[in-house]
C-alpha positions in Angstrom: -0.3 -0.1 -0.3 2.7 2.5 1.0 3.6 2.2 -3.0 0.8 3.7 -4.3 1.4 6.8 -1.7 4.6 7.3 -3.1 3.2 7.2 -6.6 0.3 9.5 -6.4 2.9 12.0 -4.5 5.9 11.5 -7.2 8.3 10.8 -4.5 11.2 7.9 -4.3 10.8 5.7 -1.2 12.8 3.4 0.8 10.6 1.0 2.9 13.0 -0.6 5.6 11.7 -3.7 7.9 12.8 -5.8 10.5 12.4 -9.3 9.8 10.5 -9.0 6.1 11.1 -7.6 2.9 13.0 -4.3 2.4 12.6 -2.4 -0.9 13.7 0.7 -2.6 11.1 2.3 -5.1 11.5 4.9 -8.3 9.2 7.9 -7.8 7.1 6.0 -10.7 6.4 2.8 -8.3 9.5 0.6 -10.0 11.2 -1.2 -7.4 14.9 -0.7 -7.6 16.0 -3.0 -4.9 14.9 -5.4 -2.6 16.7 -7.5 0.5 14.5 -10.4 2.3 15.7 -10.6 5.7 15.7 -14.3 6.1 17.7 -15.5 2.9 20.2 -12.5 3.3 23.2 -12.8 5.4 24.7 -9.4 5.6 21.2 -7.6 5.8 22.5 -4.3 4.0 19.9 -2.9 1.1 21.9 -1.0 -1.5 20.1 1.1 -4.4 20.7 4.4 -6.2 17.4 6.2 -5.5 16.5 9.3 -7.5 16.2 12.5 -5.6 13.8 14.2 -8.3 10.4 14.2 -7.6 7.7 14.0 -10.2 4.8 16.6 -10.2 1.2 14.5 -10.4 -2.1 15.6 -10.4 -2.6 14.4 -6.6 0.5 16.3 -5.6 -0.7 19.5 -7.4 -4.3 19.5 -6.2 -4.4 17.4 -2.9 -8.0 16.0 -1.6 -9.6 19.0 -3.9 -10.9 16.7 -6.6 -12.3 14.1 -4.3 -14.1 16.8 -2.3 -15.6 18.3 -5.8 -17.0 14.8 -6.5 -19.2 14.6 -3.9 -21.4 17.8 -4.7 -21.1 17.1 -8.6 -22.8 13.4 -7.4 -25.2 15.1 -5.7 -26.1 17.6 -8.4 -26.2 14.6 -10.9 -28.4 12.4 -8.6 -30.9 15.9 -8.4 -30.8 16.5 -12.3 -31.8 12.7 -12.9 -34.5 12.9 -10.3 -35.9 16.0 -11.8 -35.9 14.3 -15.2 -37.5 11.2 -13.7 -40.4 13.3 -12.5 -41.3 15.4 -15.4 
């Protein structure tokens, strides 16, 4: 799930975990490196992570789009109810 937040904000991510799978992701969601805790003896994850950020629609608008969709749904339901009543 954290990769979805990574992509929607357009940032690179390193997900470090203990006794699990640690991974590094590109700002577009591509996995760059992975390390399984139980199958690696040195337990060091190395990856070249880009420091640039990608502008995304969600990153630019935030929660305004979903907030505006709720009143639009109400308006469409109201219009459909008026047409059905005629």
